[in-house]
N, C-alpha and C positions, 0 to 999 in steps of 0.2 A: 458619346456615352449615353446610354438610355437613361431617361429620367425616372422611368418606372419599370419594374419587373413584375410580371403578373402570372398567375396560374389559376385556372378554373379547378375547383375542388373535385377531385375524383377519388378521395380516400374512402376506404370501406366504412360503412356505418356501424355503430355500436348499438347496444340496447338502450342508449340514452338515459342511463340511470341517474345522471346528474341534472337533467333538465328540470325536475321538480324543485330544485333549489331556488329557481327563479320563477316559481309560480306566481300568478297575480296576487293570490292571497298572502303569500310570504312577503312580497314587495309592499303590499298595503300596510303590513305590520311595521315595516321599516319606515315608511313615509309617516305613519302616525307617530312614531317615536321622534322623528326629526321635527315634526310640527309642534312637539311639546317644548322645543327650545324657544325662548323669547326672541332669539336672533333669526328665527326662521322666516324666510319669505320665498315664494316661488320665483325661480330665475326665469328671465324672459326667453321666448322663442322668437328669434329674429326672422321675419318674413322678407326674404330678399327677392321681391317681385321683379325688379328691373334686372337683377343678376340672372334670374331664371330665364328671362327673355333673351338676354345676351348669350347665355350658354345653350339655348335651344331646348330648355326643359320646361315642364309645366309649373313646378313649384320647387323652390330651394329654401329650406328652413333650417336655421342653426340655433341649437340650444346654447345659450350664452352663460357659461358657468363662472364668468369673471365677477358675478354678483353673489356667489354662494357664501353665506355666513360672514361676509366681509373679508374672506380669505383669498379671493381671487382665483379659486380653483375648486373642482368638484370633490377632490379626494377626501375631504372631511366627512363626507356622507358615509364612506366605508369604515373609516377608523372609529368614528363616534358610535356607530351601530354595533361594531364588533366589541367595543368596550362594554356597552350596555348588555349585549348578549352574554358576554363572559361573566359579568356580575350576576345576571339572572341565572345563569347555569350554576354558578357557585352557591347561590342562595336557594336553588331549587324552586324558582318561581318563573312564570312566563314574563317575557320582556314587556308585555303590555302593562304589567304591574309596576314598571319602573320608568315612568316618564321623568323628564328633567326635574320637575318640582320635587319628586321623591328622592332621586339620586343626589340632589344638592341640599337635602334637608339635614338638620342637626340630628334628628331621630335616626336617619339612615347611617350617619357617620358613626353612631354608637354600635351599629350592627355589623358593619363591614370595614375591616382593616384595609387601608388603601393599598392597592396593588401598584406595581411598577411595570409599565408597558414599554417594551423594547421594540425598536423597528429600524430598518434600513431604508434609506430614501434618497432620491435626487433632490427633494425639496417639498413637493406638494403633499405627498402622503404623510411624511414625517411631521410637517407643520399641522396637518389635520389631526393626527394622533395626539400631538402635543397640546393643541388647542382644546380638543375634547377632554383629554386627561385633566388639564388645568380647570376647565369649566366644571367637570364632574368630581373635582377634589381628589384626583388620583395623581400618580407620578409618571414621568416618561423619560426614556433614554433613547436618543435618536443618533444613528451613525450614518454619515454621508460618504459616498464614494469619491475617489480622487477626481478632480475636475469640477467638483461642485463649487458654486460661487459663494463668496462671503455674504452676499445679500441674502441668499436663501438660508444660510446658516444663522445669520442674525435674526431672521424672521422666526425661525424655530426656537432659538434661545429666548426670544421675547415672549414666548408662550410658557416659559418656566421649565423647559426641558434641559437636561444635561445632554449636550450635543457637541459633535466634532466632525471634522472632515478627515477621513481615513486616507491611506495611500494605496488602497486596492479598489477593484471595480465593484459594481452594485451587488453582484451575486455573492462575492466574497464577504461583503458587508452583511448580507443576510445571514450567512453562517456565523459571523462574529456576534451578531445580535442574539442569535440562538444560544451561543456558548455563554454569553454574559447573563442572559436571563436564567439559565440553568443554575447559576451560582447564587442567585438572589431569592430570598424567601418571598413568595407571592410575586415572582417575576414571570411575565407573560409576553410571548412574542406576538405582536400584531402586525403580520406581514401580508401583503396583498398578492402573495403567490403561494401555491400549494405544492407539497411534495409528499412522498409516501410517509404516512404517519402524521402528517400535518395538513389536515383538510378542513377541519371544523371552522376555525377562525377565518380562513380565506373565504369560505362559503358565506359567512356572516358579512364579511366586507362586500362581497358581490351583491348580497341582498340590500345592503346599505346604498350601493350605487344605483340600485333599482329605483330609488326615489326619483332620480333624474329621468329615467325612462318613463315612469308613470306620469310625471308632470308633462313631459314632452308629448307623450301619446295623447293625453287629454287636451293639450294646447293645439295639437295638429288639426283637430276637428274631423279628420278623415284618416283612413289608413294610409301610411306612407307606402309607396311602391318600392322604395329603396332605402336602406339604412347603411350609411358609411360610418365606421367607427375605428378609432385608432387602437393600437395594441403595443404594450411593452411586454409584460409577462402574460397578458391576455385576460386579466381579471375583469377589467372594464368591458372589453369586447365580449367576453363570455356572459357578463351580466346583461348587456344591452341585447345581444343576440338571443340569449335565453329568455328574456322577458317577451320580446316580440314573437319568438317561436311559440311560446305558451299562449300569448294573447290571441294570436291569429293562426291557430293550429291548421285550419283548413286552407288558408290563403296567405302565407307569411310573406313579408317583403323580401325582395332580393337583398341579401346582406353581404357587405363587402368589408373586409378587414384590412387596415392600412398600418404598415410598420415602417420604421426607419431602416433603410437598406443596410446600414452598418450593424443592425441588431435584429435581423429578420429571421428569428428562429421559427416562427409559425409558418412563414412563407416557405422556408427550407423544408419543413415537415410536409407541407402540401405538395411541394415539387417531388419529394420522394414518394408520396402517394401511398405509403404503406400503413399510415395511421400512427406511426411511431414518432416519438418526440425527437427533435433535433435541437442541439445546443450551440449557441454562438458564444465564444469567449474572447478574451483580450480586452482592449480598451474601449471598443465600440464608439468610436469618435463620431459624434453627430451633434448638431445644434438641438435636436429633439431629445433633450435630457430625460424627459419623462418616459421616453420610449426606449432608452438605452438599457434594455434588459435582455439577457440571452438565454434564460432558462424558463420555459413555459410553465404556467400554472396547470397542473395535470387535470384539475377539475374543469377548468375553462376549456382546455384543449379538447376534452371529450365533447363538450357542447358545440364548440366551433367546428369540429370536423364533421358533425352531423348536420349543421344548419347553415354554414357559410357557403356562398356561391363562389366567391373569388378572394384570393389573398394577394395583396399588392405590397411590394417593397419600394419605398420612395427615397430618392436622393434629397439632400438638404435643400437644394434649390426649389424643390416642389413645395416644401413647407414654407420657405421664405416667401414664395410667390403667393401662397394662400394667405399668409399674414398680411401682405401688402394689399391684396384685393379686399379682404374683410375689413381692414382698418381704413381703407380709402374707398368707400362704397360708391356705386353709381347713384346719381342724384335721385332722391326719393326713397332710397333704401336706408335702413338703420345701420350705424356702425357697429361692428362686432370687434371689440378690442381683444384680439386673440394672440396668444403666445405661440412658441415654436411647435410644441406638441399639439396644442389645441387646434392649430390651423392646418395640420397635415392632411386630414381627410378632405377638407375643402380644396386644398391645393391639388390633390389627386383628382378630384371631380373636375375641376377647371381644366386640368391638363388633358384628361380624357376627352372632354367636350370640345376643346379648341385645337388640339394637335392631331392631325390626321395620321400620325404614326400609330395612334391608338384607336383607329377606326374599327378594327376587328374586335377589340375589347369593348368598345362602345356598343357594338351590335350584340355581342355575347351577353352583355348586361342589360340589354333592351332599354338603353337610356334614350328616350325620345321626348318629343314635345308634350307627351302626356304623363311623363314621369313626375312623381312627387317625392322629392329626396329629403330625408332627414339626416342631419349631421350634428355632431357634438363638439363645440369649442370648449374643451375641458379646462382651459386656463386662460387668464389674461396676461398682463405684463408682470409675471412673477419675478422676473429679473429685468428691471427697468432699463439698465444700461445696455444689456444685450438686445432688448426689444428696440431701443432707439437705434442701435447700430444697424439692425436689419431694416427697420422702417424708414428711418431718416437718412442713414448713410449708405444703404444698400450693401452692407457688409454682412456676410454670414458668420464671420469670426470676429 
């Protein structure tokens, strides 16, 4: 069985109407907001010099989001910024007027009745929304799909959210969250996927993710030649691809999107090559819980089909290998404590570079000794027991 399925993007281009969402100026606004939090620190960019030599590449650098706001994952960047943008929109002010110090002040509490933010999540997004709502004196309700772990549920409840594990998949949980929000006064869906009629908040979430891209770009010191990024609904991928397409308009990096094979809706759309969305349903059984999403964000999809070179669907063993390689680095390289979804792009890169079954793909992506590759480890050990099973016991289940 093939570990990777891949397709070079041949979809028809659109007018790129959504690319300005991720303009450098918009992303700088999000980063300024995040910097206003007392908990803010820039996450590290791990320079894997020995690994780059081993793989036959010039540079391999991994943005390590296990340090983000003490939450072990990047998702809080999107949820927190969307909450702030929603409040700014309601109060008819620019988000730059609502830093953390204002949003948490007694004076502000007199002006704005707390909202309740609803979301569906496998863990990281919901925890980020719950954390941000708690810190900003708002409320949250978080629904988790079947198969979610008790550890991740407990983490969300610890942030003050009303939360439970449902008996349906992620996409059904999204619909349930929307129904519940519609019944509550000042109820707001904060979901990192967009559909017809629900585009504004997902675009704010994408802009929030842009803080990670802006940091990584500055830390890289030179333009990366390649960007590998994972995708569930595609919001993160659209944000990273959108930022780099804006920043380097005349000479963008080669951009590669990685999905879990069990939920590879973007890959299936790219295979069809007509530019239309494809949906994956059912249980989407994969260790990459953060990528187990079968319905694409329509805003991100528009950005991705215009700017991505290659879409890849990876088996679980690829992500597990990526975890083990990042967590047990070559001597001299820093450790990147990476979870299942976080390690997927690196696992794909390592597979392409070390397995001659993918020699053609390696050549099509122009991955050589001169390549400078940027990847994003979006989560640490958010489920410690599962992490130990994979890293210590070599068990994927």
